[in-house]
All heavy atoms as TSV, in Angstrom:
chain	resi	resn	atom	element	x	y	z
A	1	MET	N	N	108.245	-15.257	161.055
A	1	MET	CA	C	107.537	-14.824	162.246
A	1	MET	C	C	106.056	-15.147	162.070
A	1	MET	O	O	105.476	-14.844	161.030
A	1	MET	CB	C	107.761	-13.327	162.462
A	1	MET	CG	C	107.091	-12.791	163.715
A	1	MET	SD	S	107.301	-11.014	163.990
A	1	MET	CE	C	108.988	-10.945	164.536
A	2	SER	N	N	105.433	-15.705	163.073
A	2	SER	CA	C	104.039	-16.071	162.975
A	2	SER	C	C	103.134	-14.835	163.148
A	2	SER	O	O	103.600	-13.773	163.598
A	2	SER	CB	C	103.689	-17.102	164.068
A	2	SER	OG	O	103.731	-16.484	165.342
A	3	ASP	N	N	101.886	-15.002	162.772
A	3	ASP	CA	C	100.937	-13.910	162.945
A	3	ASP	C	C	100.802	-13.551	164.407
A	3	ASP	O	O	100.694	-12.376	164.774
A	3	ASP	CB	C	99.543	-14.314	162.409
A	3	ASP	CG	C	99.518	-14.347	160.887
A	3	ASP	OD1	O	100.425	-13.762	160.248
A	3	ASP	OD2	O	98.580	-14.941	160.327
A	4	TYR	N	N	100.860	-14.567	165.280
A	4	TYR	CA	C	100.766	-14.326	166.730
A	4	TYR	C	C	101.939	-13.477	167.190
A	4	TYR	O	O	101.761	-12.497	167.911
A	4	TYR	CB	C	100.742	-15.665	167.475
A	4	TYR	CG	C	100.765	-15.475	168.981
A	4	TYR	CD1	C	99.617	-15.118	169.660
A	4	TYR	CD2	C	101.934	-15.651	169.691
A	4	TYR	CE1	C	99.635	-14.954	171.048
A	4	TYR	CE2	C	101.956	-15.462	171.074
A	4	TYR	CZ	C	100.819	-15.105	171.725
A	4	TYR	OH	O	100.822	-14.915	173.093
A	5	SER	N	N	103.139	-13.842	166.759
A	5	SER	CA	C	104.344	-13.072	167.171
A	5	SER	C	C	104.255	-11.663	166.678
A	5	SER	O	O	104.623	-10.720	167.397
A	5	SER	CB	C	105.603	-13.746	166.616
A	5	SER	OG	O	105.762	-15.017	167.203
A	6	ARG	N	N	103.806	-11.452	165.424
A	6	ARG	CA	C	103.666	-10.096	164.903
A	6	ARG	C	C	102.630	-9.331	165.705
A	6	ARG	O	O	102.800	-8.137	166.003
A	6	ARG	CB	C	103.302	-10.143	163.423
A	6	ARG	CG	C	104.480	-10.415	162.515
A	6	ARG	CD	C	104.117	-10.162	161.052
A	6	ARG	NE	N	103.193	-11.159	160.520
A	6	ARG	CZ	C	103.534	-12.352	160.086
A	6	ARG	NH1	N	104.797	-12.724	160.079
A	6	ARG	NH2	N	102.651	-13.187	159.630
A	7	GLY	N	N	101.537	-10.004	166.116
A	7	GLY	CA	C	100.513	-9.350	166.907
A	7	GLY	C	C	101.061	-8.923	168.262
A	7	GLY	O	O	100.783	-7.831	168.731
A	8	VAL	N	N	101.830	-9.804	168.879
A	8	VAL	CA	C	102.413	-9.505	170.188
A	8	VAL	C	C	103.386	-8.348	170.055
A	8	VAL	O	O	103.392	-7.419	170.885
A	8	VAL	CB	C	103.119	-10.750	170.786
A	8	VAL	CG1	C	103.983	-10.377	171.976
A	8	VAL	CG2	C	102.102	-11.813	171.168
A	9	GLU	N	N	104.195	-8.364	169.018
A	9	GLU	CA	C	105.162	-7.294	168.781
A	9	GLU	C	C	104.454	-5.960	168.553
A	9	GLU	O	O	104.839	-4.924	169.114
A	9	GLU	CB	C	106.030	-7.628	167.580
A	9	GLU	CG	C	107.206	-6.693	167.405
A	9	GLU	CD	C	108.109	-7.168	166.292
A	9	GLU	OE1	O	108.709	-8.248	166.407
A	9	GLU	OE2	O	108.235	-6.429	165.286
A	10	ALA	N	N	103.387	-5.958	167.767
A	10	ALA	CA	C	102.632	-4.741	167.474
A	10	ALA	C	C	101.979	-4.237	168.787
A	10	ALA	O	O	101.981	-3.019	169.057
A	10	ALA	CB	C	101.582	-4.995	166.398
A	11	ALA	N	N	101.395	-5.135	169.555
A	11	ALA	CA	C	100.746	-4.737	170.808
A	11	ALA	C	C	101.775	-4.159	171.775
A	11	ALA	O	O	101.501	-3.171	172.441
A	11	ALA	CB	C	100.012	-5.935	171.447
A	12	SER	N	N	102.933	-4.799	171.855
A	12	SER	CA	C	103.993	-4.304	172.716
A	12	SER	C	C	104.379	-2.881	172.350
A	12	SER	O	O	104.598	-2.016	173.220
A	12	SER	CB	C	105.216	-5.215	172.687
A	12	SER	OG	O	104.892	-6.479	173.224
A	13	PHE	N	N	104.509	-2.634	171.059
A	13	PHE	CA	C	104.886	-1.305	170.594
A	13	PHE	C	C	103.808	-0.277	171.005
A	13	PHE	O	O	104.120	0.791	171.533
A	13	PHE	CB	C	105.030	-1.281	169.075
A	13	PHE	CG	C	105.308	0.095	168.517
A	13	PHE	CD1	C	106.587	0.632	168.638
A	13	PHE	CD2	C	104.329	0.841	167.917
A	13	PHE	CE1	C	106.881	1.890	168.140
A	13	PHE	CE2	C	104.599	2.100	167.427
A	13	PHE	CZ	C	105.871	2.627	167.544
A	14	VAL	N	N	102.527	-0.628	170.833
A	14	VAL	CA	C	101.443	0.268	171.196
A	14	VAL	C	C	101.461	0.526	172.689
A	14	VAL	O	O	101.321	1.674	173.139
A	14	VAL	CB	C	100.084	-0.296	170.751
A	14	VAL	CG1	C	98.920	0.504	171.345
A	14	VAL	CG2	C	99.986	-0.336	169.236
A	15	TYR	N	N	101.639	-0.514	173.478
A	15	TYR	CA	C	101.685	-0.351	174.944
A	15	TYR	C	C	102.862	0.545	175.357
A	15	TYR	O	O	102.703	1.418	176.198
A	15	TYR	CB	C	101.771	-1.693	175.669
A	15	TYR	CG	C	100.560	-2.533	175.527
A	15	TYR	CD1	C	100.660	-3.914	175.360
A	15	TYR	CD2	C	99.270	-1.981	175.563
A	15	TYR	CE1	C	99.517	-4.719	175.260
A	15	TYR	CE2	C	98.133	-2.764	175.420
A	15	TYR	CZ	C	98.271	-4.131	175.258
A	15	TYR	OH	O	97.158	-4.909	175.155
A	16	LYS	N	N	104.013	0.350	174.755
A	16	LYS	CA	C	105.165	1.164	175.081
A	16	LYS	C	C	104.926	2.629	174.726
A	16	LYS	O	O	105.282	3.534	175.502
A	16	LYS	CB	C	106.413	0.652	174.390
A	16	LYS	CG	C	106.950	-0.644	174.942
A	16	LYS	CD	C	108.135	-1.158	174.157
A	16	LYS	CE	C	108.560	-2.501	174.637
A	16	LYS	NZ	N	109.614	-3.091	173.798
A	17	GLU	N	N	104.323	2.849	173.588
A	17	GLU	CA	C	104.037	4.238	173.178
A	17	GLU	C	C	103.030	4.870	174.122
A	17	GLU	O	O	103.178	6.049	174.505
A	17	GLU	CB	C	103.503	4.255	171.734
A	17	GLU	CG	C	104.544	4.022	170.682
A	17	GLU	CD	C	105.598	5.085	170.668
A	17	GLU	OE1	O	105.260	6.291	170.649
A	17	GLU	OE2	O	106.790	4.706	170.695
A	18	THR	N	N	102.021	4.109	174.523
A	18	THR	CA	C	101.020	4.646	175.455
A	18	THR	C	C	101.649	4.957	176.781
A	18	THR	O	O	101.391	6.045	177.356
A	18	THR	CB	C	99.879	3.602	175.632
A	18	THR	OG1	O	99.289	3.345	174.365
A	18	THR	CG2	C	98.825	4.113	176.582
A	19	ILE	N	N	102.477	4.098	177.289
A	19	ILE	CA	C	103.157	4.323	178.581
A	19	ILE	C	C	104.037	5.561	178.467
A	19	ILE	O	O	104.070	6.403	179.372
A	19	ILE	CB	C	103.976	3.088	178.986
A	19	ILE	CG1	C	103.019	1.971	179.410
A	19	ILE	CG2	C	104.934	3.428	180.107
A	19	ILE	CD1	C	103.679	0.611	179.554
A	20	ASN	N	N	104.759	5.736	177.362
A	20	ASN	CA	C	105.598	6.910	177.174
A	20	ASN	C	C	104.768	8.187	177.163
A	20	ASN	O	O	105.191	9.204	177.756
A	20	ASN	CB	C	106.413	6.784	175.878
A	20	ASN	CG	C	107.547	5.806	176.000
A	20	ASN	OD1	O	108.018	5.506	177.099
A	20	ASN	ND2	N	107.975	5.251	174.888
A	21	GLU	N	N	103.613	8.155	176.514
A	21	GLU	CA	C	102.738	9.347	176.502
A	21	GLU	C	C	102.243	9.665	177.889
A	21	GLU	O	O	102.213	10.835	178.284
A	21	GLU	CB	C	101.562	9.138	175.539
A	21	GLU	CG	C	101.954	9.153	174.079
A	21	GLU	CD	C	102.613	10.453	173.652
A	21	GLU	OE1	O	102.099	11.551	174.032
A	21	GLU	OE2	O	103.652	10.421	172.986
A	22	TYR	N	N	101.832	8.663	178.650
A	22	TYR	CA	C	101.409	8.884	180.007
A	22	TYR	C	C	102.534	9.438	180.882
A	22	TYR	O	O	102.322	10.311	181.732
A	22	TYR	CB	C	100.836	7.623	180.670
A	22	TYR	CG	C	99.484	7.231	180.167
A	22	TYR	CD1	C	99.133	5.908	179.983
A	22	TYR	CD2	C	98.497	8.176	179.908
A	22	TYR	CE1	C	97.852	5.527	179.541
A	22	TYR	CE2	C	97.249	7.842	179.480
A	22	TYR	CZ	C	96.936	6.510	179.300
A	22	TYR	OH	O	95.671	6.158	178.875
A	23	ALA	N	N	103.733	8.933	180.673
A	23	ALA	CA	C	104.874	9.428	181.463
A	23	ALA	C	C	105.129	10.901	181.134
A	23	ALA	O	O	105.430	11.694	182.039
A	23	ALA	CB	C	106.113	8.588	181.148
A	24	LYS	N	N	105.002	11.284	179.875
A	24	LYS	CA	C	105.200	12.673	179.507
A	24	LYS	C	C	104.102	13.585	180.141
A	24	LYS	O	O	104.425	14.663	180.626
A	24	LYS	CB	C	105.152	12.842	177.973
A	24	LYS	CG	C	106.360	12.288	177.276
A	24	LYS	CD	C	106.181	12.379	175.757
A	24	LYS	CE	C	107.250	11.613	175.023
A	24	LYS	NZ	N	107.026	11.597	173.574
A	25	GLU	N	N	102.855	13.105	180.075
A	25	GLU	CA	C	101.756	13.873	180.690
A	25	GLU	C	C	101.946	14.009	182.194
A	25	GLU	O	O	101.748	15.056	182.779
A	25	GLU	CB	C	100.423	13.217	180.379
A	25	GLU	CG	C	100.004	13.354	178.940
A	25	GLU	CD	C	98.683	12.642	178.673
A	25	GLU	OE1	O	97.977	12.261	179.636
A	25	GLU	OE2	O	98.364	12.463	177.479
A	26	ASN	N	N	102.390	12.919	182.805
A	26	ASN	CA	C	102.607	12.915	184.254
A	26	ASN	C	C	103.714	13.891	184.626
A	26	ASN	O	O	103.599	14.643	185.583
A	26	ASN	CB	C	102.955	11.507	184.713
A	26	ASN	CG	C	102.980	11.396	186.211
A	26	ASN	OD1	O	103.923	11.790	186.845
A	26	ASN	ND2	N	101.947	10.819	186.773
A	27	ALA	N	N	104.777	13.965	183.831
A	27	ALA	CA	C	105.881	14.878	184.103
A	27	ALA	C	C	105.393	16.329	183.984
A	27	ALA	O	O	105.740	17.163	184.830
A	27	ALA	CB	C	107.026	14.637	183.132
A	28	LYS	N	N	104.545	16.621	182.990
A	28	LYS	CA	C	104.013	17.968	182.867
A	28	LYS	C	C	103.125	18.309	184.064
A	28	LYS	O	O	103.174	19.415	184.589
A	28	LYS	CB	C	103.182	18.078	181.557
A	28	LYS	CG	C	103.999	18.052	180.329
A	28	LYS	CD	C	103.082	18.125	179.133
A	28	LYS	CE	C	103.795	17.876	177.831
A	28	LYS	NZ	N	102.877	17.814	176.695
A	29	LEU	N	N	102.284	17.351	184.479
A	29	LEU	CA	C	101.421	17.596	185.602
A	29	LEU	C	C	102.218	17.817	186.888
A	29	LEU	O	O	101.908	18.696	187.669
A	29	LEU	CB	C	100.468	16.424	185.789
A	29	LEU	CG	C	99.397	16.531	186.863
A	29	LEU	CD1	C	98.566	17.804	186.682
A	29	LEU	CD2	C	98.530	15.298	186.871
A	30	ARG	N	N	103.250	17.026	187.104
A	30	ARG	CA	C	104.104	17.190	188.271
A	30	ARG	C	C	104.741	18.585	188.275
A	30	ARG	O	O	104.770	19.247	189.304
A	30	ARG	CB	C	105.212	16.134	188.304
A	30	ARG	CG	C	104.841	14.851	188.970
A	30	ARG	CD	C	106.074	14.027	189.304
A	30	ARG	NE	N	106.985	13.861	188.203
A	30	ARG	CZ	C	106.926	12.886	187.279
A	30	ARG	NH1	N	105.971	11.992	187.340
A	30	ARG	NH2	N	107.806	12.833	186.316
A	31	GLU	N	N	105.216	19.003	187.139
A	31	GLU	CA	C	105.833	20.326	187.030
A	31	GLU	C	C	104.814	21.420	187.356
A	31	GLU	O	O	105.122	22.361	188.113
A	31	GLU	CB	C	106.407	20.527	185.624
A	31	GLU	CG	C	107.142	21.800	185.416
A	31	GLU	CD	C	107.722	21.919	184.031
A	31	GLU	OE1	O	108.010	20.878	183.392
A	31	GLU	OE2	O	107.873	23.057	183.584
A	32	LEU	N	N	103.638	21.312	186.788
A	32	LEU	CA	C	102.584	22.330	187.027
A	32	LEU	C	C	102.202	22.388	188.504
A	32	LEU	O	O	102.155	23.462	189.096
A	32	LEU	CB	C	101.362	22.002	186.191
A	32	LEU	CG	C	100.154	22.892	186.398
A	32	LEU	CD1	C	100.447	24.306	186.008
A	32	LEU	CD2	C	98.943	22.352	185.651
A	33	VAL	N	N	101.943	21.205	189.097
A	33	VAL	CA	C	101.569	21.205	190.523
A	33	VAL	C	C	102.667	21.712	191.381
A	33	VAL	O	O	102.451	22.459	192.335
A	33	VAL	CB	C	101.123	19.767	190.923
A	33	VAL	CG1	C	100.923	19.664	192.444
A	33	VAL	CG2	C	99.863	19.366	190.210
A	34	ASP	N	N	103.910	21.365	191.075
A	34	ASP	CA	C	105.046	21.829	191.837
A	34	ASP	C	C	105.161	23.358	191.794
A	34	ASP	O	O	105.499	23.979	192.777
A	34	ASP	CB	C	106.300	21.168	191.316
A	34	ASP	CG	C	107.434	21.145	192.303
A	34	ASP	OD1	O	107.167	21.104	193.537
A	34	ASP	OD2	O	108.604	21.181	191.896
A	35	GLU	N	N	104.863	23.943	190.649
A	35	GLU	CA	C	104.881	25.404	190.515
A	35	GLU	C	C	103.724	26.071	191.216
A	35	GLU	O	O	103.883	27.155	191.794
A	35	GLU	CB	C	104.893	25.787	189.022
A	35	GLU	CG	C	106.185	25.492	188.326
A	35	GLU	CD	C	106.144	25.869	186.846
A	35	GLU	OE1	O	105.254	26.661	186.445
A	35	GLU	OE2	O	106.979	25.362	186.110
A	36	LEU	N	N	102.543	25.484	191.175
A	36	LEU	CA	C	101.349	26.092	191.727
A	36	LEU	C	C	101.204	25.887	193.222
A	36	LEU	O	O	100.559	26.668	193.915
A	36	LEU	CB	C	100.100	25.578	191.025
A	36	LEU	CG	C	99.951	25.959	189.552
A	36	LEU	CD1	C	98.690	25.312	188.959
A	36	LEU	CD2	C	99.937	27.451	189.382
A	37	TYR	N	N	101.786	24.834	193.732
A	37	TYR	CA	C	101.637	24.494	195.169
A	37	TYR	C	C	101.969	25.645	196.100
A	37	TYR	O	O	101.221	25.948	196.988
A	37	TYR	CB	C	102.464	23.257	195.492
A	37	TYR	CG	C	102.379	22.838	196.947
A	37	TYR	CD1	C	101.213	22.317	197.454
A	37	TYR	CD2	C	103.486	22.965	197.785
A	37	TYR	CE1	C	101.116	21.918	198.778
A	37	TYR	CE2	C	103.397	22.586	199.115
A	37	TYR	CZ	C	102.210	22.073	199.616
A	37	TYR	OH	O	102.139	21.699	200.903
A	38	PRO	N	N	103.101	26.347	195.907
A	38	PRO	CA	C	103.411	27.433	196.809
A	38	PRO	C	C	102.412	28.609	196.732
A	38	PRO	O	O	102.321	29.414	197.671
A	38	PRO	CB	C	104.773	27.921	196.331
A	38	PRO	CG	C	105.341	26.795	195.569
A	38	PRO	CD	C	104.169	26.098	194.957
A	39	LEU	N	N	101.614	28.683	195.688
A	39	LEU	CA	C	100.674	29.767	195.505
A	39	LEU	C	C	99.297	29.481	196.105
A	39	LEU	O	O	98.429	30.347	196.128
A	39	LEU	CB	C	100.500	30.069	194.025
A	39	LEU	CG	C	101.787	30.383	193.269
A	39	LEU	CD1	C	101.497	30.566	191.791
A	39	LEU	CD2	C	102.478	31.599	193.820
A	40	ALA	N	N	99.093	28.274	196.594
A	40	ALA	CA	C	97.780	27.859	197.106
A	40	ALA	C	C	97.392	28.669	198.337
A	40	ALA	O	O	98.247	29.031	199.140
A	40	ALA	CB	C	97.788	26.379	197.457
A	41	ASP	N	N	96.112	28.952	198.453
A	41	ASP	CA	C	95.571	29.659	199.629
A	41	ASP	C	C	95.159	28.623	200.649
A	41	ASP	O	O	94.041	28.130	200.653
A	41	ASP	CB	C	94.392	30.499	199.195
A	41	ASP	CG	C	93.796	31.309	200.365
A	41	ASP	OD1	O	94.383	31.281	201.458
A	41	ASP	OD2	O	92.763	31.953	200.138
A	42	TYR	N	N	96.044	28.294	201.545
A	42	TYR	CA	C	95.811	27.236	202.520
A	42	TYR	C	C	94.755	27.633	203.538
A	42	TYR	O	O	94.086	26.776	204.105
A	42	TYR	CB	C	97.106	26.844	203.226
A	42	TYR	CG	C	98.147	26.406	202.250
A	42	TYR	CD1	C	99.268	27.170	201.983
A	42	TYR	CD2	C	97.979	25.209	201.539
A	42	TYR	CE1	C	100.200	26.774	201.048
A	42	TYR	CE2	C	98.914	24.811	200.615
A	42	TYR	CZ	C	100.010	25.590	200.363
A	42	TYR	OH	O	100.934	25.202	199.430
A	43	GLY	N	N	94.577	28.914	203.739
A	43	GLY	CA	C	93.540	29.373	204.663
A	43	GLY	C	C	92.152	29.065	204.148
A	43	GLY	O	O	91.201	28.956	204.915
A	44	ALA	N	N	91.991	28.927	202.833
A	44	ALA	CA	C	90.703	28.645	202.239
A	44	ALA	C	C	90.384	27.152	202.184
A	44	ALA	O	O	89.303	26.750	201.805
A	44	ALA	CB	C	90.636	29.255	200.838
A	45	MET	N	N	91.365	26.319	202.514
A	45	MET	CA	C	91.193	24.876	202.432
A	45	MET	C	C	90.976	24.294	203.842
A	45	MET	O	O	91.685	24.708	204.775
A	45	MET	CB	C	92.427	24.233	201.821
A	45	MET	CG	C	92.705	24.651	200.398
A	45	MET	SD	S	94.263	23.967	199.781
A	45	MET	CE	C	93.730	22.336	199.333
A	46	ASN	N	N	90.040	23.391	203.983
A	46	ASN	CA	C	89.895	22.718	205.260
A	46	ASN	C	C	90.923	21.590	205.358
A	46	ASN	O	O	91.608	21.270	204.361
A	46	ASN	CB	C	88.465	22.216	205.492
A	46	ASN	CG	C	88.034	21.142	204.562
A	46	ASN	OD1	O	88.811	20.243	204.220
A	46	ASN	ND2	N	86.790	21.199	204.102
A	47	ALA	N	N	91.072	21.010	206.498
A	47	ALA	CA	C	92.119	20.013	206.739
A	47	ALA	C	C	91.994	18.803	205.793
A	47	ALA	O	O	93.000	18.330	205.275
A	47	ALA	CB	C	92.113	19.547	208.171
A	48	SER	N	N	90.793	18.331	205.544
A	48	SER	CA	C	90.637	17.167	204.671
A	48	SER	C	C	90.990	17.500	203.221
A	48	SER	O	O	91.557	16.686	202.518
A	48	SER	CB	C	89.228	16.584	204.756
A	48	SER	OG	O	88.241	17.499	204.280
A	49	GLU	N	N	90.657	18.725	202.773
A	49	GLU	CA	C	91.031	19.147	201.391
A	49	GLU	C	C	92.530	19.235	201.267
A	49	GLU	O	O	93.119	18.818	200.277
A	49	GLU	CB	C	90.406	20.480	201.065
A	49	GLU	CG	C	88.887	20.434	200.915
A	49	GLU	CD	C	88.267	21.781	200.810
A	49	GLU	OE1	O	88.820	22.769	201.364
A	49	GLU	OE2	O	87.209	21.906	200.151
A	50	LEU	N	N	93.175	19.793	202.270
A	50	LEU	CA	C	94.608	19.919	202.243
A	50	LEU	C	C	95.301	18.546	202.295
A	50	LEU	O	O	96.252	18.304	201.549
A	50	LEU	CB	C	95.110	20.784	203.420
A	50	LEU	CG	C	96.556	21.196	203.427
A	50	LEU	CD1	C	96.898	21.961	202.131
A	50	LEU	CD2	C	96.836	22.084	204.633
A	51	ASP	N	N	94.777	17.662	203.121
A	51	ASP	CA	C	95.317	16.300	203.184
A	51	ASP	C	C	95.159	15.611	201.826
A	51	ASP	O	O	96.082	14.932	201.358
A	51	ASP	CB	C	94.628	15.459	204.262
A	51	ASP	CG	C	95.023	15.879	205.669
A	51	ASP	OD1	O	96.044	16.554	205.815
A	51	ASP	OD2	O	94.283	15.494	206.601
A	52	ARG	N	N	94.020	15.777	201.211
A	52	ARG	CA	C	93.763	15.141	199.892
A	52	ARG	C	C	94.744	15.732	198.855
A	52	ARG	O	O	95.313	15.012	198.036
A	52	ARG	CB	C	92.314	15.393	199.475
A	52	ARG	CG	C	91.976	14.838	198.109
A	52	ARG	CD	C	91.964	13.310	198.121
A	52	ARG	NE	N	91.602	12.849	196.801
A	52	ARG	CZ	C	92.173	11.846	196.176
A	52	ARG	NH1	N	93.109	11.151	196.814
A	52	ARG	NH2	N	91.815	11.472	194.991
A	53	ALA	N	N	94.951	17.044	198.861
A	53	ALA	CA	C	95.905	17.665	197.944
A	53	ALA	C	C	97.294	17.113	198.175
A	53	ALA	O	O	98.009	16.781	197.183
A	53	ALA	CB	C	95.887	19.178	198.107
A	54	HIS	N	N	97.716	16.957	199.398
A	54	HIS	CA	C	99.015	16.416	199.708
A	54	HIS	C	C	99.130	14.962	199.253
A	54	HIS	O	O	100.170	14.561	198.688
A	54	HIS	CB	C	99.319	16.534	201.195
A	54	HIS	CG	C	99.602	17.911	201.637
A	54	HIS	ND1	N	99.569	18.285	202.947
A	54	HIS	CD2	C	99.927	19.043	200.955
A	54	HIS	CE1	C	99.878	19.560	203.060
A	54	HIS	NE2	N	100.081	20.032	201.847
A	55	ASP	N	N	98.085	14.173	199.462
A	55	ASP	CA	C	98.088	12.768	199.004
A	55	ASP	C	C	98.234	12.667	197.504
A	55	ASP	O	O	99.022	11.859	196.984
A	55	ASP	CB	C	96.813	12.061	199.452
A	55	ASP	CG	C	96.770	11.825	200.974
A	55	ASP	OD1	O	97.813	11.939	201.624
A	55	ASP	OD2	O	95.648	11.539	201.459
A	56	LEU	N	N	97.506	13.531	196.784
A	56	LEU	CA	C	97.573	13.512	195.312
A	56	LEU	C	C	98.981	13.910	194.844
A	56	LEU	O	O	99.513	13.325	193.891
A	56	LEU	CB	C	96.520	14.402	194.712
A	56	LEU	CG	C	95.080	13.950	194.849
A	56	LEU	CD1	C	94.132	15.035	194.386
A	56	LEU	CD2	C	94.845	12.678	194.013
A	57	MET	N	N	99.553	14.917	195.508
A	57	MET	CA	C	100.875	15.319	195.123
A	57	MET	C	C	101.885	14.214	195.364
A	57	MET	O	O	102.790	13.982	194.544
A	57	MET	CB	C	101.276	16.594	195.878
A	57	MET	CG	C	100.446	17.782	195.427
A	57	MET	SD	S	100.786	19.270	196.402
A	57	MET	CE	C	102.462	19.598	195.938
A	58	ARG	N	N	101.756	13.518	196.457
A	58	ARG	CA	C	102.662	12.382	196.762
A	58	ARG	C	C	102.516	11.296	195.696
A	58	ARG	O	O	103.506	10.672	195.293
A	58	ARG	CB	C	102.387	11.841	198.133
A	58	ARG	CG	C	102.909	12.749	199.234
A	58	ARG	CD	C	102.734	12.134	200.609
A	58	ARG	NE	N	103.021	13.136	201.651
A	58	ARG	CZ	C	102.094	13.744	202.353
A	58	ARG	NH1	N	100.813	13.461	202.184
A	58	ARG	NH2	N	102.437	14.649	203.248
A	59	GLU	N	N	101.275	11.063	195.252
A	59	GLU	CA	C	101.040	10.073	194.216
A	59	GLU	C	C	101.749	10.475	192.907
A	59	GLU	O	O	102.177	9.616	192.133
A	59	GLU	CB	C	99.545	9.901	193.937
A	59	GLU	CG	C	98.829	9.148	195.010
A	59	GLU	CD	C	97.349	9.028	194.742
A	59	GLU	OE1	O	96.916	9.095	193.573
A	59	GLU	OE2	O	96.595	8.874	195.717
A	60	LEU	N	N	101.894	11.770	192.691
A	60	LEU	CA	C	102.603	12.275	191.508
A	60	LEU	C	C	104.099	12.257	191.699
A	60	LEU	O	O	104.872	12.507	190.778
A	60	LEU	CB	C	102.164	13.717	191.192
A	60	LEU	CG	C	100.759	13.871	190.661
A	60	LEU	CD1	C	100.399	15.361	190.632
A	60	LEU	CD2	C	100.644	13.257	189.271
A	61	GLY	N	N	104.541	11.960	192.926
A	61	GLY	CA	C	105.985	11.896	193.194
A	61	GLY	C	C	106.539	13.205	193.670
A	61	GLY	O	O	107.755	13.420	193.622
A	62	ILE	N	N	105.664	14.127	194.156
A	62	ILE	CA	C	106.113	15.408	194.632
A	62	ILE	C	C	106.196	15.323	196.152
A	62	ILE	O	O	105.249	14.957	196.824
A	62	ILE	CB	C	105.132	16.528	194.218
A	62	ILE	CG1	C	105.068	16.604	192.693
A	62	ILE	CG2	C	105.531	17.878	194.824
A	62	ILE	CD1	C	103.976	17.504	192.165
A	63	GLU	N	N	107.370	15.714	196.671
A	63	GLU	CA	C	107.564	15.714	198.130
A	63	GLU	C	C	106.856	16.921	198.718
A	63	GLU	O	O	107.032	18.042	198.241
A	63	GLU	CB	C	109.042	15.762	198.480
A	63	GLU	CG	C	109.821	14.544	197.992
A	63	GLU	CD	C	109.407	13.279	198.733
A	63	GLU	OE1	O	109.076	13.334	199.928
A	63	GLU	OE2	O	109.406	12.215	198.095
A	64	VAL	N	N	106.055	16.716	199.745
A	64	VAL	CA	C	105.400	17.813	200.440
A	64	VAL	C	C	105.653	17.673	201.932
A	64	VAL	O	O	105.782	16.582	202.449
A	64	VAL	CB	C	103.879	17.842	200.160
A	64	VAL	CG1	C	103.583	18.189	198.715
A	64	VAL	CG2	C	103.210	16.543	200.517
A	65	ASP	N	N	105.730	18.805	202.584
A	65	ASP	CA	C	105.904	18.800	204.038
A	65	ASP	C	C	104.497	18.931	204.663
A	65	ASP	O	O	103.841	19.922	204.475
A	65	ASP	CB	C	106.748	20.004	204.487
A	65	ASP	CG	C	108.162	19.895	203.971
A	65	ASP	OD1	O	108.655	18.774	203.821
A	65	ASP	OD2	O	108.756	20.957	203.704
A	66	ALA	N	N	104.129	17.915	205.364
A	66	ALA	CA	C	102.817	17.967	206.064
A	66	ALA	C	C	102.703	16.768	207.000
A	66	ALA	O	O	103.220	15.748	206.785
A	66	ALA	CB	C	101.669	17.956	205.086
């Protein structure tokens, strides 16, 4: 195996590990937001804040009714 191939293999491993860590963090964040969402004080949020919160939740893969 060439040095280049070993470098590509090592980089691929690092990238895969990084992606896996981000996926784990994302799953924790989705779970937290999903639990906290029903507790939010919607009366204290203006329409643009609520829309932004819904957009962020959708980006995390959480279904919201709005």
